[in-house]
N, C-alpha and C positions, 0 to 999 in steps of 0.2 A: 501430453505430459505421460507417454504407456511407459511409466516405469514401477516396480513395487518396492515398497519400504523394507528394509533389510532391520532387523532388530539386534542387530550384532553389536558386540562392545568392543572398541579397539584402544589401543594404546594411547594414552594420554598425556600428553605435554604441558606441563603448567610456564605461563607467562603471563606477567602483571596481574598476578590474583584469578588467571582465566583457564579454564581446562580447553587445552586444544587438541584436534583428531587429525591424525594424517588425512587430507584429502584423495589421496590415491587409493588408500584401505576404503575408505567410506565410499567412493564412487565405483570402486570392482565390487564391493557388495551389493551396489544396487546397480549391476548391468551397466555400467560406464567403464568406457575406456577411456583412458588419460592419456596426453602428451604435453610434453614442455614446450613453450616457443620463447621466442625473444631472447635467447643466451640464458632461458633458466630466469625469465622474470613473470612468467605467465602461464599458467595451469590451464589447459582446456579439457572438461569431462565431458565426454559426447556418446551418446547411441543414436538411432536412426531419428528419433523422435526429440531428441533434447540436448541441447547444448549449453554448458555452464562455464565461464571463462573467470578466472581466476587472477589477480594480479598480485603479486605479491607487494607488501606494504599498502596494499589499498583498503580502503572502507567501504569499496561495491564489489558487489559479483553480480558478472552479467546473468542473464537467464533467458534464454533464448531473443537475443537481441534487444533486453529493458535491462538498463542497471538498477539493481534494488542495492540500497543501503544495507552498513552491516554495522553492528554495534562495535566491533573490536578490528581492526586490520589482520587481513590475511599475512602469514608467516610463513619465514622459512626456515627450517633447523638443518643445518649440514644438508642443503639439496633436498629436504623433506619438505614440502608443500603443506600448512597447517592451515585449518579452519577453527574458530571457536566453538566449543559446542553448546554455548549458547545464542550463536547464528547459525548454527544449524538448527535448533530448535525454532527458533522467533524466525527466522527472514527465510531459510531456504525449505525445509519441509514443510509447513503449510502451503507453499506454490508447488512442489514438486509431488505433494500426495494430499490434496485437498480432501480427498472421500475419506481420509484416517483424522485431519486436524479439524475440518471445518463443521460447523451444525448444518445438519439441513435444516432449508427454512425457503417458505415461500415468500415472494416480494409483490406486496400490491399498493400500498403507499409509499411514495417517494418524496422524501421533503429535500427542496431546492432553497439554497442560502445563497442568493445572491449578497456579493462581498460590501462592504461597507453601506453608502447611503447617507442622505441629507447632509448633516455639516461634516460628515465624515466620507472626504472627496477620494479617497485612496490615494493610490498613484496619478500623477498625469504628467504630461507631455506634451507641451503646447495647451490649446485647447483641449485636449481630449483629456477627461478624466475616467479613472476606473471605475466609479461606482455605474457611470451610464453605460459602461460595457458590459458589464456583469448583470444588470436588468435585462440588457438586451438579449443576452446570450441565455440567461434565465428561461424567458420566455419562448424562445426557439426551442430548446429543449422540452420545457413544460408541454407545449405542441406534440412533439414528435413522442415524448413518453406516454401522452395521452392515445397517441395514434396504436402503440405499441400496446395497448391494455393496460398501463399503470394510473392507477392513482396518483396525482400531484399534488401538494402543498408547498408554498413559499413561506420563506420568514418575511419578505416586504415583496410588495406587487407595484410600488412606484418610489419615488425619490424622496424615502424617509430613512431617520435614522435608526436601530434595532440595538440595542444594548449586546454585547457579546454572547452574556450567559441566561440571553433570552431567546438566543438562536436555537441554541440541541432544545432547550425545555420547551419551545413550542414541537419540535420533532417529538421529544419525549410524549408530551402533555396529547397528542394527537395519534400516538400510536405507528408512527412511520416506521418501516423495515428498512430505510436507505437513509443516511444525510450525505447530502454532497454540497459542499462550498466553493461557490465560484470566485476566483479572482485572477486578476492579471499582472504581471510583475514587472518590476523596471529595475537598472542598474545604474549609479552614477557613472562607472568607469566602464570602459570599453563596450562602450553601446554599439559597436559594428559587430563585433564577435560573440556576445551573449543572446544567445537566443533558445526559444525551443519550450514547451512544456515539462513541468514536473506534479508529481501528485504524491500527498500526503496522508500519512496515515499515524496513530497515536503510536508514540516511544514506548517499548516494552519497560514493563519493571524492572531496575536496574541498570539499565541504560540509560547514556546520555543522548539526547535529540541528535538529529542530523547537521542541522544549524544550532547548535548549543548557545552561542554566545555567553560563556561563563555559567551556563546551568550544570549540573554534575549530576551523577547517576545515583542519588539517593532520594529519588522521588518515589513516595507510595505507588498504590496500583489507584486509578481513574476508576469513575464507572464505564469508561470509552474499553478500559483493559480485558474487560470482561469478554469482548467480542475482536480483539486484535489480530485475531488469526484470519478472521473473516474481513476486518477493516484492509489488511496487509493484500487479500486475495481480490478484494472488488479494486483497492488502488492500484495493483498489477495489472487485471485485464483492462482497467480504463487509461493506463498509462499506454499499454502495449497498442491498444486501439488506436490514442490519439497520434502515437509515434507512425504507426502503419498506414494509418488512412490519410493523412496531413501530410505525410512527406516529412516532418518535422524533425529536428535533434532532439534528441533523448537526453533530457536533464535528471529522468531517473525518478524511483521510486523512494522517497525520503520519509523520515520518521519527525515526530513534533508534538510537543504537548501545547497545541494552540487552542486557547478557551472554548474556541468553537468545535472542537473534538473530543477535548477530555471529559465533557459531561453528558454524553451522547450514549444514549443506550442502547444502543443498535448499530451494524456497521456503518462507519464515518470517515470520510475522505475530504479532503481540500485540493482542488485543481488548479495550479497557476499555470492557465493556458497558454503561456507565453510572454516575450516583452513588449511593452508598449515603446520602450527606449530602443529597440532596434530600426534600423532605418526599414528593411520590405516587412520584417514579422509586424511590427508597429500597425502599418496599413492595410495590412490582413487583418487583424485582429478588427479595427477601423470597418471592415467591410463586412455586410450583411450576409454575402454568399458565403465569406469563408466563416464565417460564426455558424452558418447553417452546418456548413462543414462540420465543424468542429461537433456541434451537438448531435451529429448523426453518429459520428466517432465515440463520445460517452454513452450513445444509446446502445451501439455497437459493444461498448466494453459492460453495461450494465448486463445485456442481453447473454454474454459469454458467462458473466459472474453468473447470472440465474440458472443457466445451466449446469454447473457445476453444483450449487447447492441445493436445487429441488431435492424433496424429501423423495424417498423412495416409494415404488406404486404398494399400494395396500400390500399385496401379498408377499412382497419382500419384506415391506416393512413387518409383517407376523411371524416372518420366518426369522427375522435377526431378532425380536424378542422372543420368541421359542427358543434360538441359542442363548441369548444374555441369559434366560431363566435357568437355562442348564447348567451353564456355566457360574452360577451363581455370585456370589462376593471375589471371584478372583479377577480383580482390574488388572493383571498382566494379559488375559485372555483378550483385550481391547486395546491394551498399548504397551506394546514390548519395552521393557527398560530402559530408562533413557529417552524415551520419544516422547515424554511430555517434561517442561521445566515447571519446577514451583514459584508461587509470588511470593518475592522478596516481602519482607516485615517492615522495611526501612520506610522512615515516612518526611517528608520535607515540601515546601510550599511549591505547587505547578509553578512554571513557566508558562507567563503571558501570551497575549497575540500581539 
């Protein structure tokens, strides 16, 4: 995504307590050309390397072929497409401008969390239990990550039950650089239609989760919110790799305050690798060869993320530090006005898993 962030301020519209920005103005300021499709219901912003699709009234934006959840719907005011300033900051800019938003970091240790286990079988379809296939996927993924040079730890290596809080706690205690929880989905209805992977990361402060189930937006920050931009970028890169390498249906990057995510003190995601209840995708999930391909796709996503967050070489780092020292305490030298949101002070009990 070779476009440059623009520090422009735009005319703000106010809807339902949120500031909205004209998408066309923001896009043009960032070198993107806009065009309406579908009789004025869909706005495409694009250049040679990047394509964003905004659907009016939708809670998703498509970024280079991957659906990314928004906290507030896209709006249309007298033919002007609008996006919430909150979503520009929390969902779009960290993906388009990672060098500005995402903290440089090396990746050495990855914690894999095979979902469920022991008395918690997870989803099941016939004699197929989710806990079996998450553990099998974790084993394949572990081997491939080690071949790629990573140190790998797991929250469980056999069919045992691990309490939800203990899973991110292990990653925290062992100094993991990434936390990846592995799951498979199921649906009671529409079994022939509902398929495809989806990847979750922590919900931003001040927003409801994608699948809120009655949860409001008045949640205070969790430890995971400290790395929410990094978690979003990791989730996006892995979802993009899963969809592209598996030829799977894209069910998007979503937000949740799952128990295994909210206490992680490193970038953390939860992967739903597909639907066990789908007649074709379910058979693939039960296949060793397909799970090997899925593991390969996850590794490719992690490597793509690693490439974006690697610290700069020492010579570049020294130059940056020298420039920062000369800039003094002027924070606007690093972050133009409006390009960083402030965490909310609201507090409430977090949603469970």
